[in-house]
C-alpha positions as CSV (number, residue, x, y, z in Angstrom):
1,M,0.0,0.0,0.0
2,T,2.9,2.4,0.7
3,M,4.2,1.7,-2.8
4,R,0.8,2.6,-4.2
5,R,0.5,5.8,-2.3
6,F,4.0,6.9,-3.1
7,G,3.5,6.2,-6.7
8,A,0.3,8.3,-6.6
9,V,2.4,11.2,-5.2
10,I,4.9,10.8,-8.0
11,L,2.5,10.4,-10.8
12,A,-0.3,12.8,-10.1
13,G,0.3,14.8,-6.9
14,G,1.5,18.0,-8.6
15,L,-0.6,20.2,-6.5
16,S,-0.3,18.0,-3.5
17,I,3.4,17.9,-3.6
18,L,3.7,21.6,-4.3
19,L,1.6,22.2,-1.2
20,G,3.6,19.8,0.9
21,G,1.2,17.0,0.8
22,A,3.7,14.2,0.2
23,A,3.6,13.2,3.8
24,F,0.9,10.7,3.4
25,A,3.4,8.0,2.4
26,A,4.1,7.4,6.1
27,S,1.9,4.5,7.0
28,G,1.0,1.3,5.2
29,T,-2.5,1.0,6.6
30,S,-3.8,4.6,6.1
31,A,-6.1,5.4,3.2
32,L,-5.2,7.5,0.2
33,P,-5.8,11.2,0.5
34,P,-9.3,12.5,0.0
35,P,-10.3,13.6,-3.5
36,D,-8.9,16.9,-4.7
37,P,-11.8,19.2,-5.6
38,T,-9.5,21.4,-7.7
39,A,-9.0,18.6,-10.2
40,K,-12.6,18.5,-11.1
41,N,-12.4,20.6,-14.3
42,L,-8.9,20.1,-15.4
43,T,-8.1,19.6,-19.1
44,P,-5.6,16.9,-20.1
45,Y,-3.0,19.7,-20.6
46,M,-3.6,20.9,-17.1
47,I,-3.2,17.4,-15.8
48,Q,0.0,17.1,-17.7
49,L,1.3,20.3,-16.1
50,R,0.5,18.9,-12.6
51,A,2.3,15.7,-13.5
52,F,5.3,17.7,-14.8
53,D,5.5,19.8,-11.7
54,A,5.2,16.8,-9.4
55,C,7.9,15.1,-11.4
56,L,10.3,18.0,-11.1
57,V,9.9,18.2,-7.3
58,T,10.1,14.4,-6.7
59,Q,12.8,13.5,-9.2
60,S,15.1,16.4,-8.2
61,Q,14.8,15.1,-4.6
62,L,15.3,11.4,-5.5
63,L,18.3,12.1,-7.8
64,G,19.8,14.8,-5.5
65,T,19.9,17.3,-8.4
66,T,18.2,20.5,-9.6
67,R,14.8,20.7,-11.2
68,E,16.5,22.1,-14.3
69,A,18.5,18.9,-14.6
70,V,15.3,16.8,-14.8
71,H,13.3,19.2,-16.9
72,S,13.5,17.2,-20.2
73,P,13.0,13.8,-18.7
74,C,10.0,15.1,-16.6
75,S,8.5,16.7,-19.7
76,C,8.9,13.3,-21.5
77,Y,7.2,11.5,-18.6
78,A,4.3,14.0,-18.2
79,K,3.5,14.2,-21.9
80,G,3.8,10.5,-22.5
81,T,1.7,9.5,-19.5
82,V,-1.2,11.9,-20.1
83,N,-1.2,11.3,-23.8
84,A,-1.5,7.6,-23.2
85,M,-4.4,8.0,-20.7
86,T,-7.9,6.9,-21.8
87,K,-11.0,9.1,-21.3
88,D,-11.9,7.0,-18.3
89,E,-8.5,7.5,-16.7
90,I,-8.7,11.3,-17.3
91,Q,-12.1,11.3,-15.7
92,A,-10.8,9.2,-12.7
93,F,-8.1,11.8,-12.3
94,R,-10.6,14.6,-12.3
95,E,-12.6,12.8,-9.6
96,T,-9.7,12.1,-7.3
97,G,-6.8,14.3,-8.2
98,Y,-4.4,11.4,-8.7
99,F,-3.8,8.6,-11.2
100,N,-5.8,5.4,-10.9
101,D,-4.1,2.0,-11.1
102,S,-4.1,1.7,-14.9
103,A,-2.8,5.3,-15.4
104,R,-0.2,4.7,-12.7
105,A,1.1,1.7,-14.6
106,K,1.4,3.8,-17.7
107,G,3.2,6.4,-15.7
108,L,5.7,3.9,-14.3
109,G,6.4,2.8,-17.9
110,Y,7.1,6.4,-18.9
111,I,9.3,6.9,-15.8
112,D,11.4,4.0,-17.1
113,Q,11.3,5.1,-20.8
114,C,12.3,8.7,-19.9
115,K,15.2,7.5,-17.7
116,L,13.9,8.7,-14.4
117,K,14.2,7.0,-11.0
118,R,11.2,4.9,-9.9
119,P,9.9,6.1,-6.5
120,I,9.3,2.5,-5.4
């Protein structure tokens, strides 16, 4: 469960991470965070921006480098992941504010493809 929550932070928690909400990866038995009401009307492009921002923050920390150093790989990850999402996955993101299991799996594929470090 911790792997799942941490993956959710990496893949979709742009706003959550930017607001310091990454702390929910602490316990293996707690639930995922509540739905994010600000995600309700996001376009795919706006979801891509959130994923990109979350990637910059998380990958720079994981790799111990600057955000500028991971700019291109994070752009690759965010564009690839959101472009690969189905309409149902986009709608699930709008309802929750984070990627569902199938979108998360696509995101992990793009983390590998774009040569980023897996958070798990």
